[in-house]
C-alpha positions as CSV (number, residue, x, y, z in Angstrom):
1,X,-37.9,-37.6,88.3
2,X,-34.4,-37.6,86.9
3,X,-35.8,-37.2,83.3
4,X,-38.0,-34.3,84.5
5,X,-35.0,-32.6,86.1
6,X,-32.9,-32.8,82.9
7,X,-35.8,-31.6,80.8
8,X,-36.3,-28.6,83.1
9,X,-32.6,-27.9,83.1
10,X,-32.3,-28.0,79.3
11,X,-35.3,-25.7,78.9
12,X,-34.0,-23.2,81.4
13,X,-30.7,-23.0,79.4
14,X,-32.4,-22.6,76.0
15,X,-34.7,-19.8,77.0
16,X,-32.0,-17.3,77.8
17,X,-29.9,-18.3,74.8
18,X,-32.8,-17.8,72.4
19,X,-33.0,-14.2,73.5
20,X,-29.5,-13.6,72.1
21,X,-30.7,-13.3,68.5
22,X,-34.1,-11.7,69.2
23,X,-34.8,-8.0,69.6
24,X,-31.3,-7.0,68.9
25,X,-30.8,-3.7,67.1
26,X,-30.5,-4.0,63.3
27,X,-27.2,-3.5,61.7
28,X,-26.6,-0.1,60.2
29,X,-27.4,0.2,56.5
30,X,-23.7,0.8,55.8
31,X,-22.7,-2.3,57.7
32,X,-25.4,-4.3,55.9
33,X,-24.1,-3.0,52.6
34,X,-20.6,-4.2,53.5
35,X,-22.0,-7.7,54.3
36,X,-23.7,-7.8,50.9
37,X,-20.5,-6.5,49.4
38,X,-18.6,-9.4,51.0
39,X,-20.1,-11.7,48.4
40,X,-17.8,-10.1,45.8
41,X,-14.2,-11.2,46.3
42,X,-11.3,-8.9,45.9
43,X,-8.3,-10.5,44.2
44,X,-5.3,-11.5,46.4
45,X,-3.2,-9.1,44.4
46,X,-4.7,-5.8,43.5
47,X,-2.1,-5.1,40.8
48,X,-0.6,-1.8,39.8
49,X,-2.3,1.6,40.3
50,X,-3.9,3.2,37.3
51,X,-1.8,5.3,34.9
52,X,-1.7,9.0,35.9
53,X,-1.8,8.6,39.6
54,X,0.0,11.3,41.5
55,X,2.0,10.2,44.6
56,X,1.3,12.2,47.7
57,X,4.2,14.6,48.5
58,X,3.9,14.3,52.3
59,X,1.5,11.5,53.3
60,X,0.8,10.9,56.9
61,X,1.8,7.3,56.3
62,X,4.8,6.7,54.1
63,X,5.4,3.6,52.0
64,X,6.6,0.8,54.4
65,X,4.7,2.2,57.4
66,X,3.0,-0.4,59.6
67,X,-0.6,0.6,60.3
68,X,-3.9,-0.7,61.7
69,X,-7.0,-0.5,59.4
70,X,-10.3,0.9,60.8
71,X,-12.1,0.3,57.5
72,X,-14.7,-2.4,57.3
73,X,-15.0,-2.8,53.5
74,X,-14.9,-6.6,53.9
75,X,-14.9,-9.2,56.7
76,X,-11.6,-9.3,58.6
77,X,-10.4,-5.9,57.5
78,X,-11.4,-3.8,60.5
79,X,-8.6,-3.8,63.1
80,X,-6.3,-5.7,60.7
81,X,-2.6,-4.9,60.5
82,X,-1.4,-3.6,57.2
83,X,1.7,-2.2,55.5
84,X,1.5,1.0,53.3
85,X,2.5,0.3,49.7
86,X,1.8,3.8,48.3
87,X,0.0,7.0,49.0
88,X,-1.7,9.2,46.3
89,X,-3.4,12.5,45.9
90,X,-6.7,12.1,44.1
91,X,-10.5,12.0,44.7
92,X,-11.9,8.8,46.0
93,X,-15.5,7.9,45.4
94,X,-18.1,5.7,47.1
95,X,-20.2,4.2,44.3
96,X,-23.2,2.0,43.7
97,X,-22.8,-0.1,40.6
98,X,-24.4,-3.0,38.7
99,X,-21.8,-5.7,37.8
100,X,-21.5,-6.3,34.0
101,X,-21.7,-10.1,34.7
102,X,-25.3,-9.7,35.7
103,X,-24.9,-9.9,39.5
104,X,-27.0,-7.9,42.0
105,X,-26.2,-4.2,42.3
106,X,-23.4,-3.4,44.8
107,X,-24.3,-0.5,47.0
108,X,-21.9,1.9,48.6
109,X,-18.6,0.3,47.3
110,X,-15.6,2.0,48.8
111,X,-13.5,3.2,46.9
112,X,-13.0,4.0,43.3
113,X,-10.5,6.8,42.4
114,X,-10.8,9.5,39.8
115,X,-8.4,7.7,37.5
116,X,-10.7,4.6,37.5
117,X,-13.7,6.4,36.1
118,X,-14.1,6.6,32.3
119,X,-13.7,10.2,30.9
120,X,-13.7,11.6,34.5
121,X,-11.4,14.5,33.7
122,X,-9.6,16.1,36.6
123,X,-12.4,17.9,38.4
124,X,-14.2,16.3,41.4
125,X,-17.5,14.7,40.2
126,X,-20.8,15.6,42.0
127,X,-22.8,13.1,44.1
128,X,-25.4,11.5,41.9
129,X,-23.4,11.6,38.7
130,X,-23.8,8.5,36.5
131,X,-20.4,7.1,35.4
132,X,-18.7,4.1,33.9
133,X,-16.1,2.3,36.0
134,X,-12.7,1.3,34.6
135,X,-11.7,-0.2,37.9
136,X,-11.2,-4.0,38.1
137,X,-11.1,-4.5,41.8
138,X,-13.7,-7.2,41.6
139,X,-15.3,-9.4,38.9
140,X,-18.0,-7.5,37.0
141,X,-16.7,-4.1,38.0
142,X,-14.8,-3.0,34.8
143,X,-17.2,-1.4,32.4
144,X,-20.1,-1.3,35.0
145,X,-22.6,1.6,35.1
146,X,-22.4,3.3,38.5
147,X,-23.7,6.3,40.4
148,X,-21.5,8.4,42.7
149,X,-22.8,8.2,46.3
150,X,-20.1,10.4,47.9
151,X,-16.5,11.5,47.6
152,X,-13.4,12.6,49.5
153,X,-10.1,14.2,48.7
154,X,-8.3,12.6,51.6
155,X,-5.0,10.9,50.7
156,X,-5.7,7.4,49.4
157,X,-3.5,4.4,50.1
158,X,-2.6,1.1,48.6
159,X,-2.0,-1.5,51.4
160,X,-0.8,-5.0,52.0
161,X,-3.2,-6.6,54.5
162,X,-2.3,-9.6,56.7
163,X,-5.0,-10.8,59.1
164,X,-7.1,-13.9,60.0
165,X,-5.7,-15.9,57.1
166,X,-6.4,-13.0,54.7
167,X,-3.4,-12.0,52.7
168,X,-3.9,-9.3,50.1
169,X,-1.2,-7.3,48.4
170,X,-1.7,-4.0,46.7
171,X,-5.3,-3.6,48.0
172,X,-7.0,-0.6,46.5
173,X,-8.1,1.7,48.2
174,X,-8.1,2.9,51.9
175,X,-8.5,6.6,52.7
176,X,-6.5,8.3,55.4
177,X,-9.4,8.4,57.9
178,X,-9.6,4.6,57.7
179,X,-6.0,4.1,59.0
180,X,-4.5,4.4,62.4
181,X,-0.8,4.0,63.5
182,X,0.0,0.4,64.4
183,X,-0.4,-0.3,68.1
């Protein structure tokens, strides 16, 4: 009788728990892309900004400002505290690229700036334009063939991120709409 009771109790606990993973709504394509993107590691130090970058004259968040990130480019970033290192006026692009080291294509990478695209000139490039990346945010990125998915002319920021054991200095890039004042 006791054995039957414990078996019934265990089964009654497992049935509701098994529903937790079933029939849930699928993640959005963008979130799934970020999860795939998480396979590629950004370096702990993003290094200097490219030559020719123009500092923003009156950025919403000046260098040294403490902010909260709403970007979810990688695990641990959304809601993370950060410090603004620099603010720049340029065009930022979301791109899909194939790493030169033979890895799987990386869809919807946010962000690459105008100054990190080979022979980009100064005019905003159209969505769908094929380009060659000069950015080296992640292994296999520099020299990669890419396609521009979208772009924005919001102020772009370099940030130091400190959260959940993640310490990154000079992380490139976060656009203004992905930043909130520190709470």
